[in-house]
C-alpha positions, 0 to 999 in steps of 0.5 A: 366546947360542949355538945349533945350526943344527938348532934349530927355534925360537928366541927374543930378547929385545933391551931397546931405549929401554924397549920391548922386543922378543919375535919367535920365529923357526922356524930351519931349515938352509937359511939358514945355506947362504946364508953361505959362511964364509971364513977369513983368509989359511990360517986356518981359517973360524969355524964357531960361530954367533951370534945377531944381532938386528935390528930395525926402525928405528922400531917394535919388529919384531925379526927373530933371525938365525942368522951365524957368527961372521966373517959381515960385514955386507954379506953380511947386508945382500944377504941381507935386501935379496935377500929384500925385494926392494930394491935394492943399499946400500937398508939403513943398518945401525947399532948402539949402541957404548957411549953413541953409536949408529954405522954398521956398514961392509960391510967389518965383522963382523955385531954381535949387536943391529942397528938396519936403516934403510931399511925400515918393516918385515921383510915386502915392500912392495907395488909401487907404480906410477906408473899401476897401470891404464890405459884402452885407448880414449878412446872412450864406454865408456872415458871412462864408465870414467873418470869412474866412477873419478873420481867414486869419487875414484880418480884413479890411472889413465891413458887411451890411445887410438891417435888424437889427441882423445878420442871414439874410433869413433862419434865419428871416422868414424860421426859426422861 
């Protein structure tokens, strides 16, 4: 499946485990700037294009990516990890070779149909913090807010105070 980088739309169909995956992707010239083709030795690089279909393992979500014929797996992995905000080495690419599935090595050329492991979707996941909310001050209002959240079944927060025990200024300085 050949196409020029000037193409505006490309559609792909990949039959995988009796489920058909359709994806339309708007292609522009900027995506081809991610790869700089390199030849082997003194040979010039291949500038012919091919469509590589990336499929998220366990879903029907597909993404068609235009690549040069000699694009390496590591280049596509690093581009996808960068776009999704993942750490390097988080993705595993596999493809069907005969009757078996084989993991692609980073030094190999990218295959046409790839199963991507290590992500749930091609959209960037929301960052989960250990404690996304903090209550500053364990005085009357801070404890009231914390108790309200606990009554609402929300327990993903932490309470900070400068003193070793709760109570705030009202308890530490005025009541005692």
